[in-house]
N, C-alpha and C positions, 0 to 999 in steps of 0.2 A: 657917153658910152657909162653905163652901170649895168657891170659883169661881173657875177658871183665868183669871185677868185678865190675866195675861200672853198664854196663846192669845188672845185676843178682840184684846188691843192689834197682835197681828202678823198678824191677817189681811189687813192694807191694807200689808203692807210692799213686796209683789210684785205690783205692779197695773198693766195697763196698756189697762185700759179703766173704762166706769163702770159697771158692773155689779155689782160685790161692795158700792159704795157705796148703789146703790138698793136692793137688796135688804135690805142691814143697816137702812137708814131706813125701807125699807116695814117691816118685821119691827115696829121698834121702837113704829113708827108705831100699827099696827096693834094692837098691843098695849095702848098708852095709852089707844088709843079705844075699843074693845072687850072690854078686859080677859077676854079669853077667849087658852087656852092652844093652842086648836085652829085652825089658819087653813088655808083651802083655796088653793091653787094659784092659782085665780081671783078670789079676795081679794089676792092678792100682785101678780098683774099687776097688776090696778086700780090698787094704789096706786103699784105701782112708775110708770105711766103719768101718774098725778097726780104725782108727784114729780119725773118729768122734762120736763112739760109746759112751764110756766114757765123753764128754762133754754132747751130747744130753741126754743118758739114766743115767746113774749114778748120773751126777753133775746137772744135770735137766739144764744148761745154758740155756740162752736166746739167741736166734737169731735175725738179721734185719729184718723187714717183707717182702723183698725182696729175701734171703738168706733162699734156701730151701731146705737145708739142713737136718734138723731137721722133717721139715714133710715128707719129702722122707723118712726117715728111720722108721719115727712112721710108716708112710704107709705099707713100704716094709718086717717089722718085725714086726709090730702087733700082730702076732700070738705066736711069740716065747715067752717060760717061762720066766717068772719073775723073775726066781735067775739071770739068765745073765743077766740081767738091773739090779740088784741091788748090786748085793752080791761085795765083794770085789776082785779085780782082781788076783787071785790066778793062778800058774800054769794051774790048772785043768777048772776053767773060763774062763780063754784066749783059750784054746784049744777047751770050746765048742763054743767061740761067733765063731772062726774060722769058726768051723764047720759049723754053723748056716748061716754066711755069704755067705761059699762055697755054702751051700745047697739053699738060695734063689737066688743068683746070677747066678744060674746054670737054674732060670726061664728066658724065653728069653722077659717075660714084663717087670720083676723088672731090671733087665741088662739096657733096654732102655731107663725108667726113669734116669737112671744116664748118661748112655749116650747120651742122648740129652742136658746133662748142662757140661760133662767135654771134651767130645769129637768133638762137632760141634761148640764149643766157646772156651772152658779155654784154650787147650790144645795148641792152636795157639797163645792165648795173653799171655802165660807164657813165651815165646818165643820170641816173635816181638819187643821186647825194643833191641836186638841183631841185626837187621835186618836195619841196617842205612837207604835203601830204601824206607823204611817204615814210616819214620818219617814225621809226619804232614797228612797221610792219615788216611781218617777218619774210622769209624766202619761201614759204611754204605754208599747209595747213591752212585752217578756216580763216578764212579774211586776209592770205596772206599775198603776196605781190602777185602769183597769177591767177589772182582772183578780180584784184583790182586795178594792174596794170594797162589792161583795155583803156577802160575810164581816163586813167590819169594821161598815160603816153600817146593816145590819140585825138588829146583834144586841142587843135589848135591856139584855143584859148589859154590854157596851160603853157604851151611851148610860149608865146608871147611876153604872158606872166613870169613864169618862173627862167625863163632864157637858158634854156640846156642847151649844150654844143647842137645838138641837130636834132629831125621830129624825123620819125622812123615810118617812113611807107612802105610795109611789108609787102603789100600785094602788089608794091611794082619792084619791089626789091632796091629799093634806095634808101639812101637817105638825106635831107635835105639841111645843110650846115645853118644856123641861125647867121645874119647877117651881120651882127655885131662881133661873136665870137672870128666869122672871116677876116672879116678886118682888123681884128688882133693878135690872130694868128699869123697875119700876112705879114703884120707891123712887128710882131715879138717872136720870129721864128727861129732865128740862132740861140736864144734863151731857153725857147720851150724845147728844142732838141737837146739840148743840154742838161734840163731839166730830167727830162724822160729819160734818156740814157742815165741818169743818174739814180734816179731811180729805181728804173730797174739791174741796173749795177749791183744795187744795194740789198736786190732779193736774191740776184743768183749770185754774190759771193757765198752766199751762205752753203751752198752745194760745190763752189770753185774755189775755196780760201786759198790754195796757192798760188793762182792765176795771175800773172803781173797784167796790170794794163787791161785791166778787163772792160772797162768806159769805152775803149777805143776797139775793143773786140765786139761790142753791142750795137756801136753808131754804123749807121751805112756805110758803105766805104767811097770815097769821093774817087770817080775817075781818074782825075786830075793828082792826086796824090805824087809825092816828089818819085821823081823818076829815079834809077838806078844810073843814069846818063853821068853823073859827077863822080861816083865812085869808079865808073869802068874809065874815063877820060884819067882821073887820078893813075888809076893800074897802068894804063895803055904807057904813062910817061914814067913810069920806074921799069916796067918791061920793056923800053925803046933800048934803056941803056944795061939792066942790069939782067942776069938769069936767074927769073922766079921760076920755082916748082909748084905745081896743083900739089897741096896737101895731102890729096888722099892718093892721087897715082903716081906721084912722082915724077909726072912726065914735063917737060918746060914749056912754059906758056910764052903764048907767039902774041904780038899787037894784034887787035880787031877777032881775035882766034880764042875768045874766052867768055864765062858767063859769071857776073858776079851773082855769088851766092851767098844766101841766108845760113850761116852757120846753125843757130837756131831755130828753125824753120821759122818763116814769116807766119805761117797756120797758128803758133803758139803766140810770137811773140806780138805781132801786128801791128811793127812797125818798120821803117827800111834806116834805122840807127846803122851810122857807119861801125862802130864799136864792133858790128856782128858780121859785116860785109866782108869776103873775101874772093878775089878770083881762082876761078877754077877749070878744067877742060867742061868743054862744053856739054858731053855726052854723063861726065861725073854729076852734074848738077841735074840735068834729066833723071837720071838714076837714082839720084836722092828722095827729090822731092822732097815732100814732107813729113822724112825721116828725121831721126836726131840720131849724129855721128857716135860713134862708141867711144870711150872716155880715153881711148887709147891715140884719138888725134886731137885731142883738146893743148897737147903740149905743143904738138906743132902748129897749131891755128894760132896759138900765143906769140910763138916765136915768129911765124910769120908778119905777124902784126909790131913785133916790136921791131923787125928789120923794115916796116916800111914808115913807123914814126922815124927813125934815126935819118929818114932820104928827106926830110921836109922841115922848114922853119921851127924853132921850138914854140914861136908865138901862133905860128897855122892853126885856125879852125879845128883841122882833125885833130892834130895833137891833143887843145882844149877839148875836146869830146870824147876823146879814148883817155883822159886823166880825170873827165868829171865822171866819166862811168864806172872806173876802175878805184879811184878815192884818191890817188895818190900824186905824183909828179913822176913823170915816163921816166927820168934818170935814178929815181931811188931805187934802193936796193932790191925791195920785195916788190917791186911793179910787177914783174911778170908771176910771179908766185899769187899778189891778191885778183889780176888777171884771170889765172887760173883757178883761181876758188870760185871768183865772179861765174865764168862760161860752165864751171861745175858743178855749181849750185843749180843756175838754170836747166843744164841737160836735166837733171837729177827730176826738179820736178815738173818739167815735158814729160819724160820717161812717165812718172808719176800719174801723169794725166792721158795715159795710154796711148801716147806718140810712140810707134816703134823706131827700136832704134837699128843702126844702119852701120852697114862694112863697106867698102869698096872691095869686092872680090879680085880684083889682081894687084892691091895694093902691094907695096916692096920700099922693103925699108931704105 
């Protein structure tokens, strides 16, 4: 196998939109899932929407002014229900997102909005570095890319000679992945996914400098991600023996009749780390959704977490995880103070990214 890896790595050297990242990520994901060398334009656009869905809707990431992907998705999916734009990516939610995307792309008007971006320009630009005759050729003007692209890209001889990622069959609205790249992508998918997500995150970090865990917000979620079962079991054991109250409503919690809540919403953090999880009344969790609690609740949050840490063995992983996050021993005099500061900083960062502030209407001291 003699592939031009150098050309692949140069693809993202000069880019000012998310389009090439989304296109390449879509291709390797489709190849991995379907094990097929023929990919239709419809399949590509469907995967592009899936990969952009979480950065746009759940995580509310900012895109550069010239990057139209967010405005396009906002427009195309304006009427779809809020639950699949906000809720955590369970298998059920991912299925509903798939259905919504496929339904919307069957609308020719919606399809054309994305087609105009990805198949008029980006599809060619992604493989341009592989074709040596195109070196130095301008994007426009006399002798520019529009004048020579058909001669270069439509040649089967050039396809076998230069071995780009794919051959474009525009009249059939599909691409053919080069057989050697098919093998390479299938054998190195994990590495390639990490690479493309890292490259995309470097681009996105310029518009989202205060966002934590940015790569995990761009990586397509695994429906088998860690569930909240262990956290629920942990709190069930405490609630069985002790009186534990919801920090928002001040109402007593009962075994198996509470939700595990991400204090700083999952939509901002993008993970289920235990130091951010607490038990709350079910309806509170539904009401709070992807909002950030007012600062008045942080002290109560930290107090409840400190209380829970005193109920387990000092060598328990639960304690270790909290200590690693806070940066000090749970028995240190400044543990709660530092915990408060960490949560306060995260809260302010999230609100700075336009996550709404929230307060329980019936909250009582």
